[in-house]
Biopython code that builds the backbone (N, CA, C, O; Angstrom):
import numpy as np
from Bio.PDB.StructureBuilder import StructureBuilder

atoms = [
    (1, "MET", "N", (89.811, 17.060, 68.201)),
    (1, "MET", "CA", (90.826, 17.408, 67.243)),
    (1, "MET", "C", (92.096, 16.615, 67.531)),
    (1, "MET", "O", (92.451, 16.388, 68.688)),
    (2, "THR", "N", (92.769, 16.202, 66.475)),
    (2, "THR", "CA", (94.053, 15.534, 66.596)),
    (2, "THR", "C", (95.151, 16.575, 66.425)),
    (2, "THR", "O", (95.081, 17.428, 65.540)),
    (3, "THR", "N", (96.156, 16.498, 67.272)),
    (3, "THR", "CA", (97.319, 17.371, 67.151)),
    (3, "THR", "C", (98.540, 16.512, 66.867)),
    (3, "THR", "O", (98.833, 15.568, 67.600)),
    (4, "VAL", "N", (99.247, 16.849, 65.798)),
    (4, "VAL", "CA", (100.512, 16.202, 65.471)),
    (4, "VAL", "C", (101.601, 17.235, 65.733)),
    (4, "VAL", "O", (101.609, 18.310, 65.134)),
    (5, "THR", "N", (102.519, 16.898, 66.632)),
    (5, "THR", "CA", (103.628, 17.795, 66.949)),
    (5, "THR", "C", (104.908, 17.167, 66.436)),
    (5, "THR", "O", (105.289, 16.070, 66.847)),
    (6, "ILE", "N", (105.567, 17.878, 65.532)),
    (6, "ILE", "CA", (106.822, 17.418, 64.937)),
    (6, "ILE", "C", (107.937, 18.273, 65.533)),
    (6, "ILE", "O", (107.968, 19.491, 65.360)),
    (7, "THR", "N", (108.842, 17.612, 66.233)),
    (7, "THR", "CA", (109.950, 18.317, 66.874)),
    (7, "THR", "C", (111.240, 17.988, 66.139)),
    (7, "THR", "O", (111.549, 16.829, 65.863)),
    (8, "LYS", "N", (111.987, 19.053, 65.829)),
    (8, "LYS", "CA", (113.276, 18.905, 65.156)),
    (8, "LYS", "C", (114.362, 19.592, 65.971)),
    (8, "LYS", "O", (114.084, 20.469, 66.790)),
    (9, "THR", "N", (115.587, 19.185, 65.738)),
    (9, "THR", "CA", (116.730, 19.808, 66.395)),
    (9, "THR", "C", (117.055, 21.123, 65.686)),
    (9, "THR", "O", (116.471, 21.445, 64.651)),
    (10, "ALA", "N", (117.986, 21.868, 66.253)),
    (10, "ALA", "CA", (118.401, 23.144, 65.661)),
    (10, "ALA", "C", (118.974, 22.952, 64.260)),
    (10, "ALA", "O", (118.882, 23.850, 63.423)),
    (11, "ASP", "N", (119.567, 21.777, 64.000)),
    (11, "ASP", "CA", (120.121, 21.507, 62.667)),
    (11, "ASP", "C", (119.134, 20.771, 61.761)),
    (11, "ASP", "O", (119.534, 20.140, 60.782)),
    (12, "ASP", "N", (117.851, 20.854, 62.090)),
    (12, "ASP", "CA", (116.742, 20.371, 61.254)),
    (12, "ASP", "C", (116.606, 18.848, 61.189)),
    (12, "ASP", "O", (116.003, 18.324, 60.252)),
    (13, "ALA", "N", (117.154, 18.138, 62.163)),
    (13, "ALA", "CA", (116.974, 16.683, 62.230)),
    (13, "ALA", "C", (115.728, 16.384, 63.059)),
    (13, "ALA", "O", (115.465, 17.049, 64.061)),
    (14, "TYR", "N", (114.973, 15.390, 62.637)),
    (14, "TYR", "CA", (113.788, 14.996, 63.391)),
    (14, "TYR", "C", (114.201, 14.484, 64.773)),
    (14, "TYR", "O", (115.158, 13.721, 64.901)),
    (15, "LYS", "N", (113.472, 14.910, 65.801)),
    (15, "LYS", "CA", (113.727, 14.477, 67.172)),
    (15, "LYS", "C", (112.574, 13.615, 67.691)),
    (15, "LYS", "O", (112.798, 12.581, 68.321)),
    (16, "SER", "N", (111.325, 14.054, 67.417)),
    (16, "SER", "CA", (110.173, 13.293, 67.883)),
    (16, "SER", "C", (108.925, 13.649, 67.085)),
    (16, "SER", "O", (108.832, 14.702, 66.455)),
    (17, "ILE", "N", (107.982, 12.735, 67.139)),
    (17, "ILE", "CA", (106.644, 12.918, 66.566)),
    (17, "ILE", "C", (105.666, 12.555, 67.676)),
    (17, "ILE", "O", (105.775, 11.492, 68.287)),
    (18, "GLU", "N", (104.723, 13.432, 67.931)),
    (18, "GLU", "CA", (103.671, 13.137, 68.902)),
    (18, "GLU", "C", (102.325, 13.350, 68.230)),
    (18, "GLU", "O", (102.058, 14.414, 67.670)),
    (19, "CYS", "N", (101.498, 12.350, 68.289)),
    (19, "CYS", "CA", (100.154, 12.404, 67.713)),
    (19, "CYS", "C", (99.181, 12.181, 68.861)),
    (19, "CYS", "O", (99.211, 11.135, 69.510)),
    (20, "SER", "N", (98.305, 13.174, 69.117)),
    (20, "SER", "CA", (97.411, 13.038, 70.263)),
    (20, "SER", "C", (96.007, 13.545, 69.944)),
    (20, "SER", "O", (95.813, 14.462, 69.146)),
    (21, "GLY", "N", (95.053, 12.919, 70.591)),
    (21, "GLY", "CA", (93.662, 13.319, 70.461)),
    (21, "GLY", "C", (92.939, 12.579, 69.351)),
    (21, "GLY", "O", (93.544, 11.890, 68.530)),
    (22, "HIS", "N", (91.643, 12.743, 69.356)),
    (22, "HIS", "CA", (90.789, 12.133, 68.335)),
    (22, "HIS", "C", (90.233, 13.242, 67.456)),
    (22, "HIS", "O", (89.837, 14.295, 67.956)),
    (23, "ALA", "N", (90.201, 13.013, 66.163)),
    (23, "ALA", "CA", (89.825, 14.054, 65.203)),
    (23, "ALA", "C", (88.407, 14.583, 65.419)),
    (23, "ALA", "O", (88.180, 15.790, 65.331)),
    (24, "GLY", "N", (87.471, 13.712, 65.695)),
    (24, "GLY", "CA", (86.095, 14.145, 65.898)),
    (24, "GLY", "C", (85.345, 14.424, 64.607)),
    (24, "GLY", "O", (84.347, 15.146, 64.609)),
    (25, "PHE", "N", (85.816, 13.861, 63.513)),
    (25, "PHE", "CA", (85.150, 14.038, 62.213)),
    (25, "PHE", "C", (83.835, 13.274, 62.154)),
    (25, "PHE", "O", (82.861, 13.737, 61.560)),
    (26, "ALA", "N", (83.820, 12.095, 62.778)),
    (26, "ALA", "CA", (82.628, 11.227, 62.772)),
    (26, "ALA", "C", (82.649, 10.368, 64.023)),
    (26, "ALA", "O", (83.573, 10.459, 64.832)),
    (27, "GLU", "N", (81.641, 9.542, 64.181)),
    (27, "GLU", "CA", (81.544, 8.636, 65.317)),
    (27, "GLU", "C", (82.701, 7.641, 65.310)),
    (27, "GLU", "O", (83.295, 7.358, 64.270)),
    (28, "TYR", "N", (83.008, 7.114, 66.509)),
    (28, "TYR", "CA", (84.051, 6.111, 66.646)),
    (28, "TYR", "C", (83.810, 4.970, 65.653)),
    (28, "TYR", "O", (82.689, 4.477, 65.525)),
    (29, "GLY", "N", (84.849, 4.564, 64.967)),
    (29, "GLY", "CA", (84.748, 3.492, 63.988)),
    (29, "GLY", "C", (84.393, 3.974, 62.596)),
    (29, "GLY", "O", (84.486, 3.214, 61.632)),
    (30, "GLU", "N", (83.987, 5.234, 62.482)),
    (30, "GLU", "CA", (83.636, 5.796, 61.179)),
    (30, "GLU", "C", (84.416, 7.072, 60.884)),
    (30, "GLU", "O", (84.180, 7.721, 59.865)),
    (31, "ASP", "N", (85.335, 7.432, 61.760)),
    (31, "ASP", "CA", (86.083, 8.682, 61.628)),
    (31, "ASP", "C", (87.261, 8.479, 60.670)),
    (31, "ASP", "O", (88.316, 7.983, 61.064)),
    (32, "ILE", "N", (87.064, 8.867, 59.411)),
    (32, "ILE", "CA", (88.094, 8.643, 58.397)),
    (32, "ILE", "C", (89.322, 9.523, 58.607)),
    (32, "ILE", "O", (90.424, 9.135, 58.217)),
    (33, "VAL", "N", (89.162, 10.677, 59.202)),
    (33, "VAL", "CA", (90.308, 11.553, 59.456)),
    (33, "VAL", "C", (91.192, 10.925, 60.538)),
    (33, "VAL", "O", (92.406, 10.818, 60.368)),
    (34, "CYS", "N", (90.590, 10.520, 61.625)),
    (34, "CYS", "CA", (91.334, 9.872, 62.704)),
    (34, "CYS", "C", (92.000, 8.581, 62.203)),
    (34, "CYS", "O", (93.148, 8.291, 62.541)),
    (35, "SER", "N", (91.286, 7.843, 61.421)),
    (35, "SER", "CA", (91.815, 6.603, 60.869)),
    (35, "SER", "C", (93.022, 6.858, 59.963)),
    (35, "SER", "O", (94.026, 6.152, 60.049)),
    (36, "ALA", "N", (92.922, 7.857, 59.106)),
    (36, "ALA", "CA", (94.020, 8.163, 58.186)),
    (36, "ALA", "C", (95.275, 8.578, 58.948)),
    (36, "ALA", "O", (96.378, 8.138, 58.623)),
    (37, "ILE", "N", (95.105, 9.422, 59.959)),
    (37, "ILE", "CA", (96.244, 9.865, 60.759)),
    (37, "ILE", "C", (96.850, 8.685, 61.513)),
    (37, "ILE", "O", (98.071, 8.549, 61.584)),
    (38, "SER", "N", (96.000, 7.838, 62.071)),
    (38, "SER", "CA", (96.481, 6.664, 62.801)),
    (38, "SER", "C", (97.255, 5.719, 61.893)),
    (38, "SER", "O", (98.318, 5.227, 62.270)),
    (39, "VAL", "N", (96.736, 5.466, 60.717)),
    (39, "VAL", "CA", (97.412, 4.572, 59.774)),
    (39, "VAL", "C", (98.777, 5.130, 59.392)),
    (39, "VAL", "O", (99.763, 4.394, 59.367)),
    (40, "LEU", "N", (98.840, 6.423, 59.095)),
    (40, "LEU", "CA", (100.132, 7.029, 58.754)),
    (40, "LEU", "C", (101.123, 6.897, 59.902)),
    (40, "LEU", "O", (102.289, 6.564, 59.687)),
    (41, "THR", "N", (100.661, 7.158, 61.114)),
    (41, "THR", "CA", (101.549, 7.142, 62.277)),
    (41, "THR", "C", (102.031, 5.730, 62.594)),
    (41, "THR", "O", (103.222, 5.518, 62.821)),
    (42, "ILE", "N", (101.120, 4.770, 62.610)),
    (42, "ILE", "CA", (101.499, 3.386, 62.891)),
    (42, "ILE", "C", (102.384, 2.835, 61.777)),
    (42, "ILE", "O", (103.334, 2.101, 62.048)),
    (43, "ASN", "N", (102.083, 3.179, 60.535)),
    (43, "ASN", "CA", (102.915, 2.731, 59.422)),
    (43, "ASN", "C", (104.322, 3.329, 59.509)),
    (43, "ASN", "O", (105.300, 2.667, 59.160)),
    (44, "LEU", "N", (104.427, 4.576, 59.971)),
    (44, "LEU", "CA", (105.747, 5.184, 60.158)),
    (44, "LEU", "C", (106.559, 4.371, 61.160)),
    (44, "LEU", "O", (107.710, 4.029, 60.892)),
    (45, "VAL", "N", (105.976, 4.062, 62.299)),
    (45, "VAL", "CA", (106.680, 3.281, 63.323)),
    (45, "VAL", "C", (107.080, 1.915, 62.770)),
    (45, "VAL", "O", (108.225, 1.493, 62.937)),
    (46, "ASN", "N", (106.153, 1.221, 62.116)),
    (46, "ASN", "CA", (106.450, -0.101, 61.546)),
    (46, "ASN", "C", (107.530, -0.024, 60.476)),
    (46, "ASN", "O", (108.404, -0.889, 60.420)),
    (47, "SER", "N", (107.483, 0.992, 59.630)),
    (47, "SER", "CA", (108.481, 1.150, 58.566)),
    (47, "SER", "C", (109.863, 1.445, 59.143)),
    (47, "SER", "O", (110.864, 0.909, 58.668)),
    (48, "LEU", "N", (109.918, 2.293, 60.162)),
    (48, "LEU", "CA", (111.208, 2.589, 60.803)),
    (48, "LEU", "C", (111.800, 1.316, 61.407)),
    (48, "LEU", "O", (113.004, 1.080, 61.304)),
    (49, "GLU", "N", (110.965, 0.503, 62.031)),
    (49, "GLU", "CA", (111.442, -0.757, 62.621)),
    (49, "GLU", "C", (111.940, -1.734, 61.559)),
    (49, "GLU", "O", (112.971, -2.382, 61.739)),
    (50, "LYS", "N", (111.211, -1.834, 60.463)),
    (50, "LYS", "CA", (111.527, -2.833, 59.431)),
    (50, "LYS", "C", (112.659, -2.405, 58.494)),
    (50, "LYS", "O", (113.484, -3.232, 58.106)),
    (51, "PHE", "N", (112.704, -1.137, 58.133)),
    (51, "PHE", "CA", (113.604, -0.693, 57.069)),
    (51, "PHE", "C", (114.817, 0.099, 57.528)),
    (51, "PHE", "O", (115.656, 0.468, 56.706)),
    (52, "THR", "N", (114.928, 0.369, 58.834)),
    (52, "THR", "CA", (116.098, 1.108, 59.322)),
    (52, "THR", "C", (116.667, 0.419, 60.556)),
    (52, "THR", "O", (116.041, -0.462, 61.145)),
    (53, "ASP", "N", (117.853, 0.838, 60.926)),
    (53, "ASP", "CA", (118.476, 0.364, 62.166)),
    (53, "ASP", "C", (118.462, 1.449, 63.229)),
    (53, "ASP", "O", (119.152, 1.341, 64.243)),
    (54, "ASP", "N", (117.678, 2.492, 62.999)),
    (54, "ASP", "CA", (117.633, 3.619, 63.926)),
    (54, "ASP", "C", (117.098, 3.198, 65.288)),
    (54, "ASP", "O", (116.249, 2.314, 65.395)),
    (55, "LYS", "N", (117.612, 3.848, 66.318)),
    (55, "LYS", "CA", (117.161, 3.609, 67.687)),
    (55, "LYS", "C", (116.135, 4.674, 68.053)),
    (55, "LYS", "O", (116.402, 5.872, 67.954)),
    (56, "PHE", "N", (114.966, 4.224, 68.473)),
    (56, "PHE", "CA", (113.911, 5.144, 68.889)),
    (56, "PHE", "C", (113.018, 4.440, 69.886)),
    (56, "PHE", "O", (113.026, 3.214, 70.000)),
    (57, "SER", "N", (112.254, 5.230, 70.600)),
    (57, "SER", "CA", (111.298, 4.666, 71.550)),
    (57, "SER", "C", (109.901, 5.120, 71.162)),
    (57, "SER", "O", (109.713, 6.162, 70.535)),
    (58, "THR", "N", (108.930, 4.310, 71.553)),
    (58, "THR", "CA", (107.537, 4.673, 71.315)),
    (58, "THR", "C", (106.752, 4.453, 72.598)),
    (58, "THR", "O", (107.075, 3.591, 73.416)),
    (59, "SER", "N", (105.718, 5.258, 72.745)),
    (59, "SER", "CA", (104.754, 5.037, 73.827)),
    (59, "SER", "C", (103.384, 5.379, 73.265)),
    (59, "SER", "O", (103.249, 6.160, 72.324)),
    (60, "GLN", "N", (102.379, 4.771, 73.869)),
    (60, "GLN", "CA", (101.031, 5.008, 73.350)),
    (60, "GLN", "C", (99.992, 4.861, 74.451)),
    (60, "GLN", "O", (100.211, 4.195, 75.462)),
    (61, "ASN", "N", (98.864, 5.500, 74.221)),
    (61, "ASN", "CA", (97.701, 5.385, 75.093)),
    (61, "ASN", "C", (96.491, 5.463, 74.166)),
    (61, "ASN", "O", (96.077, 6.548, 73.756)),
    (62, "GLU", "N", (95.934, 4.305, 73.846)),
    (62, "GLU", "CA", (94.848, 4.233, 72.868)),
    (62, "GLU", "C", (93.626, 5.043, 73.303)),
    (62, "GLU", "O", (92.979, 5.685, 72.476)),
    (63, "LYS", "N", (93.316, 5.012, 74.585)),
    (63, "LYS", "CA", (92.145, 5.735, 75.080)),
    (63, "LYS", "C", (92.271, 7.243, 74.845)),
    (63, "LYS", "O", (91.298, 7.908, 74.489)),
    (64, "LYS", "N", (93.474, 7.768, 75.047)),
    (64, "LYS", "CA", (93.723, 9.199, 74.840)),
    (64, "LYS", "C", (94.070, 9.521, 73.387)),
    (64, "LYS", "O", (94.181, 10.688, 73.012)),
    (65, "GLY", "N", (94.240, 8.482, 72.579)),
    (65, "GLY", "CA", (94.639, 8.704, 71.194)),
    (65, "GLY", "C", (96.045, 9.268, 71.111)),
    (65, "GLY", "O", (96.286, 10.228, 70.380)),
    (66, "LEU", "N", (96.969, 8.686, 71.849)),
    (66, "LEU", "CA", (98.329, 9.216, 71.948)),
    (66, "LEU", "C", (99.350, 8.206, 71.451)),
    (66, "LEU", "O", (99.363, 7.049, 71.873)),
    (67, "ILE", "N", (100.204, 8.666, 70.545)),
    (67, "ILE", "CA", (101.368, 7.894, 70.106)),
    (67, "ILE", "C", (102.541, 8.866, 70.096)),
    (67, "ILE", "O", (102.465, 9.939, 69.497)),
    (68, "VAL", "N", (103.627, 8.479, 70.766)),
    (68, "VAL", "CA", (104.830, 9.303, 70.797)),
    (68, "VAL", "C", (105.987, 8.470, 70.268)),
    (68, "VAL", "O", (106.196, 7.332, 70.688)),
    (69, "LEU", "N", (106.730, 9.053, 69.345)),
    (69, "LEU", "CA", (107.912, 8.436, 68.749)),
    (69, "LEU", "C", (109.079, 9.378, 69.026)),
    (69, "LEU", "O", (109.023, 10.550, 68.655)),
    (70, "ARG", "N", (110.136, 8.885, 69.671)),
    (70, "ARG", "CA", (111.262, 9.741, 70.027)),
    (70, "ARG", "C", (112.578, 9.059, 69.637)),
    (70, "ARG", "O", (112.816, 7.899, 69.973)),
    (71, "PHE", "N", (113.416, 9.797, 68.931)),
    (71, "PHE", "CA", (114.718, 9.290, 68.512)),
    (71, "PHE", "C", (115.766, 9.589, 69.569)),
    (71, "PHE", "O", (115.759, 10.660, 70.176)),
    (72, "SER", "N", (116.674, 8.632, 69.788)),
    (72, "SER", "CA", (117.770, 8.853, 70.721)),
    (72, "SER", "C", (118.959, 9.513, 70.037)),
    (72, "SER", "O", (119.793, 10.134, 70.697)),
    (73, "GLU", "N", (119.041, 9.380, 68.711)),
    (73, "GLU", "CA", (120.091, 10.003, 67.906)),
    (73, "GLU", "C", (119.447, 10.563, 66.648)),
    (73, "GLU", "O", (118.295, 10.252, 66.344)),
    (74, "ASN", "N", (120.182, 11.382, 65.925)),
    (74, "ASN", "CA", (119.646, 11.896, 64.668)),
    (74, "ASN", "C", (119.291, 10.730, 63.747)),
    (74, "ASN", "O", (120.056, 9.772, 63.633)),
    (75, "PRO", "N", (118.143, 10.808, 63.095)),
    (75, "PRO", "CA", (117.727, 9.731, 62.192)),
    (75, "PRO", "C", (118.680, 9.560, 61.004)),
    (75, "PRO", "O", (119.307, 10.514, 60.543)),
    (76, "SER", "N", (118.766, 8.339, 60.534)),
    (76, "SER", "CA", (119.553, 8.031, 59.342)),
    (76, "SER", "C", (118.886, 8.639, 58.108)),
    (76, "SER", "O", (117.784, 9.182, 58.183)),
    (77, "HIS", "N", (119.568, 8.538, 56.991)),
    (77, "HIS", "CA", (119.012, 9.049, 55.730)),
    (77, "HIS", "C", (117.677, 8.367, 55.416)),
    (77, "HIS", "O", (116.708, 9.031, 55.049)),
    (78, "ASP", "N", (117.633, 7.046, 55.561)),
    (78, "ASP", "CA", (116.397, 6.309, 55.260)),
    (78, "ASP", "C", (115.266, 6.693, 56.213)),
    (78, "ASP", "O", (114.128, 6.875, 55.781)),
    (79, "ALA", "N", (115.569, 6.817, 57.492)),
    (79, "ALA", "CA", (114.554, 7.225, 58.462)),
    (79, "ALA", "C", (114.070, 8.638, 58.163)),
    (79, "ALA", "O", (112.877, 8.927, 58.264)),
    (80, "ASP", "N", (114.996, 9.513, 57.794)),
    (80, "ASP", "CA", (114.635, 10.891, 57.460)),
    (80, "ASP", "C", (113.654, 10.918, 56.280)),
    (80, "ASP", "O", (112.702, 11.699, 56.279)),
    (81, "LEU", "N", (113.885, 10.085, 55.301)),
    (81, "LEU", "CA", (112.984, 10.012, 54.146)),
    (81, "LEU", "C", (111.596, 9.525, 54.575)),
    (81, "LEU", "O", (110.588, 10.065, 54.117)),
    (82, "LEU", "N", (111.532, 8.522, 55.439)),
    (82, "LEU", "CA", (110.239, 8.039, 55.938)),
    (82, "LEU", "C", (109.515, 9.121, 56.743)),
    (82, "LEU", "O", (108.296, 9.261, 56.643)),
    (83, "LEU", "N", (110.260, 9.875, 57.530)),
    (83, "LEU", "CA", (109.672, 10.959, 58.322)),
    (83, "LEU", "C", (109.157, 12.087, 57.433)),
    (83, "LEU", "O", (108.099, 12.656, 57.703)),
    (84, "LYS", "N", (109.892, 12.411, 56.385)),
    (84, "LYS", "CA", (109.424, 13.426, 55.431)),
    (84, "LYS", "C", (108.149, 12.953, 54.737)),
    (84, "LYS", "O", (107.241, 13.750, 54.499)),
    (85, "SER", "N", (108.076, 11.677, 54.416)),
    (85, "SER", "CA", (106.885, 11.115, 53.797)),
    (85, "SER", "C", (105.697, 11.211, 54.752)),
    (85, "SER", "O", (104.587, 11.548, 54.340)),
    (86, "TYR", "N", (105.937, 10.914, 56.028)),
    (86, "TYR", "CA", (104.887, 11.041, 57.045)),
    (86, "TYR", "C", (104.389, 12.484, 57.127)),
    (86, "TYR", "O", (103.185, 12.738, 57.156)),
    (87, "GLU", "N", (105.327, 13.411, 57.162)),
    (87, "GLU", "CA", (104.963, 14.826, 57.240)),
    (87, "GLU", "C", (104.140, 15.245, 56.020)),
    (87, "GLU", "O", (103.181, 16.004, 56.156)),
    (88, "LEU", "N", (104.499, 14.765, 54.850)),
    (88, "LEU", "CA", (103.746, 15.040, 53.627)),
    (88, "LEU", "C", (102.327, 14.487, 53.731)),
    (88, "LEU", "O", (101.366, 15.164, 53.365)),
    (89, "GLY", "N", (102.195, 13.265, 54.225)),
    (89, "GLY", "CA", (100.884, 12.636, 54.356)),
    (89, "GLY", "C", (99.991, 13.370, 55.345)),
    (89, "GLY", "O", (98.810, 13.587, 55.074)),
    (90, "VAL", "N", (100.543, 13.753, 56.485)),
    (90, "VAL", "CA", (99.769, 14.475, 57.488)),
    (90, "VAL", "C", (99.350, 15.841, 56.943)),
    (90, "VAL", "O", (98.220, 16.280, 57.157)),
    (91, "ASP", "N", (100.260, 16.504, 56.241)),
    (91, "ASP", "CA", (99.920, 17.800, 55.650)),
    (91, "ASP", "C", (98.819, 17.651, 54.599)),
    (91, "ASP", "O", (97.960, 18.526, 54.488)),
    (92, "SER", "N", (98.826, 16.581, 53.842)),
    (92, "SER", "CA", (97.774, 16.338, 52.846)),
    (92, "SER", "C", (96.406, 16.185, 53.515)),
    (92, "SER", "O", (95.402, 16.687, 53.009)),
    (93, "ILE", "N", (96.372, 15.490, 54.651)),
    (93, "ILE", "CA", (95.122, 15.362, 55.398)),
    (93, "ILE", "C", (94.672, 16.739, 55.881)),
    (93, "ILE", "O", (93.492, 17.079, 55.795)),
    (94, "PHE", "N", (95.609, 17.518, 56.384)),
    (94, "PHE", "CA", (95.290, 18.873, 56.853)),
    (94, "PHE", "C", (94.722, 19.715, 55.711)),
    (94, "PHE", "O", (93.742, 20.434, 55.901)),
    (95, "GLN", "N", (95.326, 19.630, 54.537)),
    (95, "GLN", "CA", (94.862, 20.403, 53.384)),
    (95, "GLN", "C", (93.447, 19.989, 52.975)),
    (95, "GLN", "O", (92.660, 20.823, 52.528)),
    (96, "SER", "N", (93.128, 18.719, 53.125)),
    (96, "SER", "CA", (91.808, 18.218, 52.729)),
    (96, "SER", "C", (90.716, 18.495, 53.755)),
    (96, "SER", "O", (89.575, 18.768, 53.383)),
    (97, "TYR", "N", (91.052, 18.427, 55.051)),
    (97, "TYR", "CA", (90.029, 18.494, 56.088)),
    (97, "TYR", "C", (90.132, 19.722, 56.989)),
    (97, "TYR", "O", (89.216, 20.004, 57.763)),
    (98, "GLY", "N", (91.227, 20.442, 56.893)),
    (98, "GLY", "CA", (91.345, 21.707, 57.600)),
    (98, "GLY", "C", (91.599, 21.621, 59.084)),
    (98, "GLY", "O", (91.701, 20.544, 59.672)),
    (99, "LYS", "N", (91.698, 22.802, 59.667)),
    (99, "LYS", "CA", (92.109, 22.913, 61.059)),
    (99, "LYS", "C", (91.032, 22.574, 62.076)),
    (99, "LYS", "O", (91.296, 22.605, 63.278)),
    (100, "LYS", "N", (89.842, 22.255, 61.630)),
    (100, "LYS", "CA", (88.792, 21.852, 62.564)),
    (100, "LYS", "C", (89.078, 20.461, 63.154)),
    (100, "LYS", "O", (88.678, 20.170, 64.281)),
    (101, "TYR", "N", (89.764, 19.617, 62.398)),
    (101, "TYR", "CA", (89.994, 18.237, 62.813)),
    (101, "TYR", "C", (91.462, 17.897, 63.078)),
    (101, "TYR", "O", (91.762, 16.916, 63.758)),
    (102, "LEU", "N", (92.380, 18.716, 62.536)),
    (102, "LEU", "CA", (93.807, 18.405, 62.647)),
    (102, "LEU", "C", (94.604, 19.679, 62.846)),
    (102, "LEU", "O", (94.415, 20.668, 62.138)),
    (103, "ASN", "N", (95.496, 19.638, 63.820)),
    (103, "ASN", "CA", (96.415, 20.733, 64.077)),
    (103, "ASN", "C", (97.823, 20.169, 63.959)),
    (103, "ASN", "O", (98.130, 19.148, 64.574)),
    (104, "ILE", "N", (98.676, 20.812, 63.185)),
    (104, "ILE", "CA", (100.063, 20.387, 63.046)),
    (104, "ILE", "C", (100.946, 21.458, 63.656)),
    (104, "ILE", "O", (100.886, 22.625, 63.268)),
    (105, "LYS", "N", (101.771, 21.051, 64.618)),
    (105, "LYS", "CA", (102.683, 21.982, 65.278)),
    (105, "LYS", "C", (104.113, 21.576, 64.966)),
    (105, "LYS", "O", (104.428, 20.392, 64.852)),
    (106, "PHE", "N", (104.968, 22.571, 64.831)),
    (106, "PHE", "CA", (106.392, 22.340, 64.623)),
    (106, "PHE", "C", (107.155, 22.994, 65.773)),
    (106, "PHE", "O", (106.898, 24.146, 66.123)),
    (107, "ARG", "N", (108.088, 22.254, 66.352)),
    (107, "ARG", "CA", (108.895, 22.779, 67.451)),
    (107, "ARG", "C", (110.374, 22.533, 67.175)),
    (107, "ARG", "O", (110.744, 21.634, 66.419)),
    (108, "ARG", "N", (111.200, 23.348, 67.802)),
    (108, "ARG", "CA", (112.657, 23.165, 67.773)),
    (108, "ARG", "C", (113.116, 22.829, 69.175)),
    (108, "ARG", "O", (112.627, 23.399, 70.150)),
    (109, "GLU", "N", (114.030, 21.928, 69.274)),
    (109, "GLU", "CA", (114.547, 21.508, 70.578)),
    (109, "GLU", "C", (116.036, 21.623, 70.605)),
    (109, "GLU", "O", (116.660, 21.315, 71.620)),
]
sb = StructureBuilder()
sb.init_structure("model")
sb.init_model(0)
sb.init_chain("A")
sb.init_seg("    ")
for serial, (resi, resn, name, xyz) in enumerate(atoms, 1):
    if name == "N":
        sb.init_residue(resn, " ", resi, " ")
    sb.init_atom(name, np.array(xyz, "f"), 0.0, 1.0, " ", f" {name:<3s}", serial, name[0])
structure = sb.get_structure()
């Protein structure tokens, strides 16, 4: 199962996104759920780099299926819009494939 943890500050600003684990929908290379989540997550990182000036760090471990994105300051308006789009996309996958393959957690920091 893949777990996406979205952490926000007390004032509802995005703080971090952590995506970990493999969905287990199908065999490696054929897992459309894992692939969809990965594409959304990698596209979020690439879009933030290309379209915003926000400062953030990323770390990853492909073997563990781990990508962590952490902001050093509250995201800009444009970054916030990209993050909301990511959250919408991940929720759409959850609605289609259910909690057997994807868990979405929300935290406050």
